[in-house]
N, CA and C atoms as an extended XYZ file, in Angstrom:
351
Properties=species:S:1:pos:R:3:atomname:S:1:resname:S:1:resid:I:1 pbc="F F F"
N        29.953      -75.185      -21.302 N   MET     1
C        29.022      -75.432      -21.437 CA  MET     1
C        27.727      -76.396      -21.205 C   MET     1
N        28.433      -77.705      -20.992 N   LYS     2
C        27.930      -78.777      -20.961 CA  LYS     2
C        27.168      -78.743      -18.932 C   LYS     2
N        28.100      -77.918      -18.729 N   GLU     3
C        28.404      -77.903      -16.770 CA  GLU     3
C        27.615      -77.124      -16.374 C   GLU     3
N        27.483      -75.859      -16.953 N   LEU     4
C        26.395      -75.186      -16.857 CA  LEU     4
C        24.613      -75.579      -16.791 C   LEU     4
N        24.980      -76.051      -17.890 N   ILE     5
C        23.630      -76.429      -18.087 CA  ILE     5
C        23.250      -77.598      -17.031 C   ILE     5
N        24.462      -78.850      -16.774 N   LEU     6
C        24.031      -78.840      -15.985 CA  LEU     6
C        23.740      -78.826      -14.706 C   LEU     6
N        24.519      -77.749      -13.906 N   PHE     7
C        24.448      -77.049      -12.692 CA  PHE     7
C        23.134      -76.480      -12.873 C   PHE     7
N        22.766      -75.611      -13.482 N   GLY     8
C        21.264      -74.846      -13.794 CA  GLY     8
C        19.814      -76.144      -13.419 C   GLY     8
N        20.109      -77.427      -14.093 N   MET     9
C        19.267      -78.163      -14.520 CA  MET     9
C        19.373      -78.915      -12.330 C   MET     9
N        20.308      -79.100      -12.344 N   THR    10
C        20.459      -79.545      -11.541 CA  THR    10
C        20.353      -78.486       -9.887 C   THR    10
N        20.200      -77.582      -10.376 N   PHE    11
C        19.923      -76.427       -8.861 CA  PHE    11
C        18.213      -76.531       -9.160 C   PHE    11
N        17.789      -76.400      -10.276 N   VAL    12
C        16.328      -76.069      -10.290 CA  VAL    12
C        15.676      -77.427       -9.818 C   VAL    12
N        16.088      -78.797      -10.106 N   PHE    13
C        15.975      -79.980       -9.535 CA  PHE    13
C        15.484      -80.408       -8.083 C   PHE    13
N        16.734      -79.716       -7.792 N   VAL    14
C        16.601      -79.552       -6.020 CA  VAL    14
C        15.701      -79.059       -5.411 C   VAL    14
N        15.826      -77.724       -5.729 N   PHE    15
C        15.198      -76.832       -5.230 CA  PHE    15
C        14.254      -76.965       -4.743 C   PHE    15
N        13.296      -77.254       -6.455 N   LEU    16
C        12.037      -77.181       -6.557 CA  LEU    16
C        11.666      -78.705       -5.619 C   LEU    16
N        12.711      -79.506       -5.493 N   ILE    17
C        12.104      -80.889       -4.323 CA  ILE    17
C        12.353      -80.544       -2.845 C   ILE    17
N        13.414      -79.731       -2.927 N   TYR    18
C        12.868      -79.181       -1.476 CA  TYR    18
C        12.110      -78.201       -0.983 C   TYR    18
N        11.324      -77.489       -1.990 N   GLU    19
C        10.538      -76.525       -1.291 CA  GLU    19
C         9.257      -77.097       -1.144 C   GLU    19
N         9.279      -78.192       -1.825 N   LEU    20
C         7.815      -79.106       -2.053 CA  LEU    20
C         7.522      -79.933       -0.607 C   LEU    20
N         8.821      -80.896       -0.069 N   PHE    21
C         9.056      -81.651        0.272 CA  PHE    21
C         9.110      -81.306        1.859 C   PHE    21
N        10.510      -79.979        1.981 N   VAL    22
C        10.451      -79.548        3.365 CA  VAL    22
C         9.925      -78.453        3.472 C   VAL    22
N         9.757      -77.393        2.735 N   VAL    23
C         9.567      -75.520        2.674 CA  VAL    23
C         8.073      -75.680        2.891 C   VAL    23
N         7.912      -76.376        2.207 N   ARG    24
C         5.982      -75.868        2.199 CA  ARG    24
C         5.260      -76.944        3.076 C   ARG    24
N         6.127      -77.994        3.912 N   LYS    25
C         5.444      -78.603        4.822 CA  LYS    25
C         5.923      -77.826        6.574 C   LYS    25
N         6.643      -77.351        6.355 N   GLU    26
C         6.905      -76.372        7.397 CA  GLU    26
C         6.317      -75.182        7.792 C   GLU    26
N         6.102      -74.125        6.153 N   LYS    27
C         4.805      -73.116        6.832 CA  LYS    27
C         3.661      -73.856        6.493 C   LYS    27
N         3.800      -74.423        6.376 N   LYS    28
C         1.925      -75.199        6.712 CA  LYS    28
C         1.581      -75.231        7.875 C   LYS    28
N         2.646      -75.653        8.909 N   GLY    29
C         3.202      -76.062        9.917 CA  GLY    29
C         2.789      -77.682        9.928 C   GLY    29
N         2.617      -78.657        9.043 N   LYS    30
C         2.321      -80.068        9.284 CA  LYS    30
C         3.701      -80.564       10.198 C   LYS    30
N         4.425      -80.025        9.927 N   SER    31
C         6.002      -81.090       10.776 CA  SER    31
C         6.197      -80.529       11.678 C   SER    31
N         6.634      -81.266       12.959 N   LYS    32
C         6.870      -81.050       13.935 CA  LYS    32
C         7.967      -81.194       14.899 C   LYS    32
N         9.111      -81.079       13.502 N   LYS    33
C        10.301      -81.184       14.074 CA  LYS    33
C        10.622      -79.797       12.729 C   LYS    33
N        11.839      -79.261       13.432 N   LYS    34
C        12.613      -78.346       12.274 CA  LYS    34
C        13.322      -79.204       11.186 C   LYS    34
N        13.405      -78.766       10.481 N   PRO    35
C        14.724      -79.352        9.412 CA  PRO    35
C        16.636      -78.883        9.681 C   PRO    35
N        16.765      -80.334        9.529 N   VAL    36
C        18.339      -80.186       10.543 CA  VAL    36
C        19.071      -79.290       10.308 C   VAL    36
N        19.230      -78.594        8.730 N   GLU    37
C        19.839      -77.382        8.820 CA  GLU    37
C        19.304      -76.447        9.802 C   GLU    37
N        18.135      -76.234        9.642 N   VAL    38
C        17.763      -74.717       11.088 CA  VAL    38
C        18.520      -75.140       12.168 C   VAL    38
N        18.095      -76.070       12.276 N   ARG    39
C        18.171      -77.327       13.991 CA  ARG    39
C        20.304      -77.049       14.164 C   ARG    39
N        20.886      -77.269       13.013 N   TYR    40
C        22.017      -77.002       13.161 CA  TYR    40
C        22.284      -75.583       13.115 C   TYR    40
N        22.266      -74.477       12.131 N   LEU    41
C        22.505      -72.795       12.410 CA  LEU    41
C        21.953      -72.501       13.728 C   LEU    41
N        20.658      -73.018       14.215 N   GLU    42
C        20.020      -72.271       15.826 CA  GLU    42
C        21.460      -72.966       16.775 C   GLU    42
N        22.081      -74.217       16.729 N   THR    43
C        22.628      -74.535       18.004 CA  THR    43
C        24.154      -74.346       17.501 C   THR    43
N        24.410      -73.965       16.887 N   ARG    44
C        25.980      -74.181       16.772 CA  ARG    44
C        25.956      -72.291       16.175 C   ARG    44
N        25.106      -71.048       15.252 N   TYR    45
C        25.061      -69.658       16.001 CA  TYR    45
C        24.438      -68.889       16.311 C   TYR    45
N        23.643      -70.035       17.677 N   LYS    46
C        22.961      -68.930       18.307 CA  LYS    46
C        21.387      -67.845       18.103 C   LYS    46
N        20.932      -68.168       17.180 N   ILE    47
C        19.957      -67.715       16.188 CA  ILE    47
C        19.095      -68.138       16.960 C   ILE    47
N        17.627      -66.804       16.601 N   ASN    48
C        16.184      -67.118       17.105 CA  ASN    48
C        15.903      -66.264       16.347 C   ASN    48
N        14.878      -67.689       15.848 N   LEU    49
C        14.361      -67.100       14.699 CA  LEU    49
C        12.687      -67.082       15.086 C   LEU    49
N        12.134      -65.804       14.819 N   LYS    50
C        10.804      -65.920       15.075 CA  LYS    50
C         9.866      -65.242       13.632 C   LYS    50
N         8.765      -65.934       13.115 N   GLY    51
C         8.062      -65.750       11.764 CA  GLY    51
C         8.591      -65.188       11.171 C   GLY    51
N         8.473      -63.969       10.356 N   LYS    52
C         8.939      -63.919        9.077 CA  LYS    52
C        10.367      -64.392        8.495 C   LYS    52
N        10.851      -64.333       10.061 N   GLU    53
C        12.435      -64.952        9.513 CA  GLU    53
C        12.892      -66.384        9.568 C   GLU    53
N        11.833      -66.758       10.461 N   TYR    54
C        11.992      -68.304       10.150 CA  TYR    54
C        11.699      -68.504        8.456 C   TYR    54
N        10.939      -67.919        8.290 N   LYS    55
C        10.598      -68.318        6.741 CA  LYS    55
C        11.635      -67.844        5.560 C   LYS    55
N        11.575      -66.671        5.589 N   ARG    56
C        12.960      -66.449        4.891 CA  ARG    56
C        14.108      -67.444        5.037 C   ARG    56
N        13.836      -67.468        6.281 N   LEU    57
C        15.604      -69.010        6.390 CA  LEU    57
C        15.247      -70.359        5.650 C   LEU    57
N        14.030      -70.559        5.913 N   LEU    58
C        13.821      -71.530        5.266 CA  LEU    58
C        14.062      -71.475        3.267 C   LEU    58
N        13.631      -70.455        2.881 N   ASN    59
C        13.942      -70.048        1.604 CA  ASN    59
C        15.139      -70.229        1.254 C   ASN    59
N        15.990      -69.519        2.386 N   LEU    60
C        17.471      -69.352        2.127 CA  LEU    60
C        17.706      -70.716        2.189 C   LEU    60
N        17.836      -71.708        3.426 N   VAL    61
C        18.119      -73.165        3.087 CA  VAL    61
C        18.070      -73.707        2.030 C   VAL    61
N        16.657      -73.496        1.351 N   SER    62
C        16.404      -74.225        0.053 CA  SER    62
C        17.602      -73.711       -1.020 C   SER    62
N        17.421      -72.803       -1.040 N   VAL    63
C        18.448      -71.579       -2.397 CA  VAL    63
C        20.000      -72.634       -1.479 C   VAL    63
N        20.627      -72.371       -0.163 N   VAL    64
C        21.902      -73.256        0.226 CA  VAL    64
C        22.589      -74.702       -0.406 C   VAL    64
N        21.155      -75.062       -0.080 N   SER    65
C        21.173      -76.648       -0.483 CA  SER    65
C        21.026      -77.192       -1.225 C   SER    65
N        19.789      -76.498       -2.511 N   ALA    66
C        20.168      -77.094       -3.867 CA  ALA    66
C        21.686      -76.528       -4.639 C   ALA    66
N        22.150      -75.049       -3.955 N   PHE    67
C        23.714      -74.865       -4.836 CA  PHE    67
C        24.471      -75.773       -4.420 C   PHE    67
N        24.547      -76.039       -3.313 N   ASP    68
C        25.635      -76.901       -2.508 CA  ASP    68
C        25.638      -78.789       -3.479 C   ASP    68
N        24.430      -79.352       -3.638 N   ILE    69
C        24.279      -80.239       -4.235 CA  ILE    69
C        24.560      -80.309       -5.942 C   ILE    69
N        23.919      -78.975       -6.901 N   ALA    70
C        24.525      -78.851       -7.932 CA  ALA    70
C        26.038      -78.514       -7.998 C   ALA    70
N        26.600      -78.202       -6.452 N   LEU    71
C        28.002      -77.826       -7.602 CA  LEU    71
C        28.559      -78.967       -7.293 C   LEU    71
N        28.690      -79.612       -5.743 N   VAL    72
C        29.125      -80.902       -5.989 CA  VAL    72
C        28.949      -81.835       -7.223 C   VAL    72
N        28.098      -81.910       -7.826 N   VAL    73
C        27.105      -83.107       -9.061 CA  VAL    73
C        27.499      -82.253      -10.375 C   VAL    73
N        28.091      -81.097      -10.387 N   THR    74
C        28.938      -81.000      -11.400 CA  THR    74
C        30.226      -81.417      -11.226 C   THR    74
N        30.960      -80.626      -10.488 N   ILE    75
C        32.144      -81.531      -10.181 CA  ILE    75
C        32.625      -82.713      -10.334 C   ILE    75
N        31.574      -83.332       -9.751 N   ILE    76
C        31.627      -84.999      -10.020 CA  ILE    76
C        31.858      -85.440      -11.535 C   ILE    76
N        30.796      -84.459      -12.254 N   MET    77
C        30.613      -84.634      -13.264 CA  MET    77
C        31.535      -84.411      -14.458 C   MET    77
N        32.689      -83.673      -14.203 N   VAL    78
C        34.021      -83.291      -15.021 CA  VAL    78
C        35.220      -84.419      -14.827 C   VAL    78
N        35.004      -85.177      -13.818 N   ALA    79
C        35.868      -85.990      -13.821 CA  ALA    79
C        35.630      -87.446      -14.502 C   ALA    79
N        36.689      -88.335      -15.043 N   LYS    80
C        36.558      -89.152      -16.179 CA  LYS    80
C        36.458      -90.326      -15.530 C   LYS    80
N        36.932      -90.564      -14.317 N   SER    81
C        37.262      -92.402      -13.748 CA  SER    81
C        35.921      -92.462      -12.767 C   SER    81
N        35.159      -93.219      -12.481 N   PHE    82
C        34.548      -93.871      -11.638 CA  PHE    82
C        34.966      -92.912      -10.187 C   PHE    82
N        36.154      -93.829      -10.052 N   ILE    83
C        37.139      -93.761       -9.207 CA  ILE    83
C        37.440      -92.348       -8.460 C   ILE    83
N        37.996      -91.673       -9.406 N   LEU    84
C        37.901      -90.437       -8.835 CA  LEU    84
C        36.464      -89.959       -8.930 C   LEU    84
N        35.215      -89.954       -8.913 N   GLU    85
C        34.854      -89.219       -9.180 CA  GLU    85
C        33.337      -89.618       -7.729 C   GLU    85
N        34.048      -91.277       -7.410 N   LEU    86
C        33.470      -91.348       -5.574 CA  LEU    86
C        34.398      -90.499       -4.429 C   LEU    86
N        35.927      -90.388       -5.078 N   VAL    87
C        37.008      -89.665       -4.126 CA  VAL    87
C        36.146      -88.440       -3.823 C   VAL    87
N        35.757      -87.284       -5.006 N   LEU    88
C        35.497      -86.432       -5.611 CA  LEU    88
C        34.247      -86.233       -4.258 C   LEU    88
N        33.298      -86.416       -4.305 N   GLY    89
C        31.900      -86.783       -3.543 CA  GLY    89
C        31.891      -86.798       -2.552 C   GLY    89
N        32.969      -87.971       -1.716 N   ALA    90
C        33.138      -88.279       -0.778 CA  ALA    90
C        34.291      -86.811        0.244 C   ALA    90
N        35.256      -86.343       -0.389 N   PHE    91
C        36.124      -85.561       -0.032 CA  PHE    91
C        34.810      -84.255       -0.045 C   PHE    91
N        34.049      -83.549       -1.158 N   LEU    92
C        33.750      -82.905       -0.840 CA  LEU    92
C        32.824      -81.838       -0.584 C   LEU    92
N        31.386      -83.062       -0.338 N   THR    93
C        30.307      -82.918        0.453 CA  THR    93
C        29.892      -82.154        1.259 C   THR    93
N        30.765      -82.869        2.589 N   LEU    94
C        31.204      -82.219        3.674 CA  LEU    94
C        31.826      -81.281        3.474 C   LEU    94
N        32.504      -80.286        3.654 N   PRO    95
C        33.652      -79.207        3.368 CA  PRO    95
C        32.547      -77.903        2.805 C   PRO    95
N        31.758      -78.302        1.895 N   ILE    96
C        30.932      -77.848        0.588 CA  ILE    96
C        29.640      -77.277        1.490 C   ILE    96
N        29.494      -77.959        2.576 N   ILE    97
C        27.789      -77.811        3.017 CA  ILE    97
C        28.250      -77.114        4.362 C   ILE    97
N        29.673      -77.477        5.278 N   LEU    98
C        29.865      -76.580        6.221 CA  LEU    98
C        29.863      -75.117        6.006 C   LEU    98
N        30.855      -74.959        4.842 N   VAL    99
C        31.482      -73.263        4.987 CA  VAL    99
C        30.495      -72.960        4.125 C   VAL    99
N        28.734      -73.390        3.481 N   SER   100
C        28.031      -72.675        3.050 CA  SER   100
C        27.004      -72.472        4.279 C   SER   100
N        26.706      -73.520        4.916 N   TYR   101
C        26.231      -73.031        5.988 CA  TYR   101
C        26.657      -72.205        7.610 C   TYR   101
N        28.192      -71.949        6.876 N   HIS   102
C        28.842      -71.232        8.162 CA  HIS   102
C        28.380      -69.986        7.613 C   HIS   102
N        28.092      -69.377        6.027 N   LEU   103
C        28.628      -68.176        5.961 CA  LEU   103
C        26.543      -67.957        6.114 C   LEU   103
N        25.868      -68.617        6.315 N   VAL   104
C        24.674      -68.286        6.179 CA  VAL   104
C        24.286      -68.206        8.260 C   VAL   104
N        24.955      -68.605        8.716 N   GLY   105
C        24.958      -68.488       10.202 CA  GLY   105
C        25.811      -67.008       10.824 C   GLY   105
N        26.761      -66.522        9.758 N   LYS   106
C        27.650      -65.782       10.815 CA  LYS   106
C        26.249      -64.409        9.852 C   LYS   106
N        25.639      -64.581        8.674 N   ILE   107
C        25.530      -63.645        8.177 CA  ILE   107
C        23.856      -63.583        9.509 C   ILE   107
N        23.055      -64.375        9.681 N   TYR   108
C        22.338      -64.225       10.342 CA  TYR   108
C        22.317      -64.090       11.781 C   TYR   108
N        23.728      -64.512       12.313 N   GLN   109
C        24.323      -63.783       13.615 CA  GLN   109
C        24.576      -62.280       13.373 C   GLN   109
N        25.636      -61.821       12.448 N   LYS   110
C        25.076      -60.234       12.055 CA  LYS   110
C        24.105      -58.830       11.696 C   LYS   110
N        22.492      -60.023       11.593 N   LYS   111
C        21.771      -59.535       11.309 CA  LYS   111
C        20.920      -60.234       13.079 C   LYS   111
N        21.208      -59.922       13.775 N   GLY   112
C        20.632      -60.227       15.153 CA  GLY   112
C        21.019      -59.326       16.047 C   GLY   112
N        22.826      -59.025       16.222 N   LYS   113
C        23.198      -58.030       16.474 CA  LYS   113
C        22.947      -56.356       15.896 C   LYS   113
N        22.305      -56.502       15.055 N   LYS   114
C        22.503      -55.194       14.561 CA  LYS   114
C        20.247      -54.799       14.590 C   LYS   114
N        19.986      -56.082       14.716 N   LYS   115
C        18.237      -55.692       15.856 CA  LYS   115
C        18.614      -55.355       17.341 C   LYS   115
N        19.405      -55.940       17.723 N   HIS   116
C        19.309      -55.779       19.340 CA  HIS   116
C        20.377      -54.453       20.212 C   HIS   116
N        20.568      -54.278       18.779 N   VAL   117
C        22.014      -52.850       18.747 CA  VAL   117
C        21.081      -51.264       19.345 C   VAL   117
């Protein structure tokens, strides 16, 4: 039960921080650069975003990033030793992020193909 509470609190905290400092800045047009996650998806999966689709992607990116971080934190906190926490954190972070953004990229690729057909 503690793990679920930790996951939920971490998810909400990271989501709010991400929404405040990244997504709202992008939506208002104050940022001159796109977030790294969006640039990765555009380059890797050849996604073309305009208007509402870009805003929807920003919201999805904030949810996915919050989920990834909350998942890694929860898994790390289950470990009993400091060394094991470091090893888990080092080896789980990148694969979890890559898998989650791969899924997002594939979803947006399928949406793009349906619109062009």
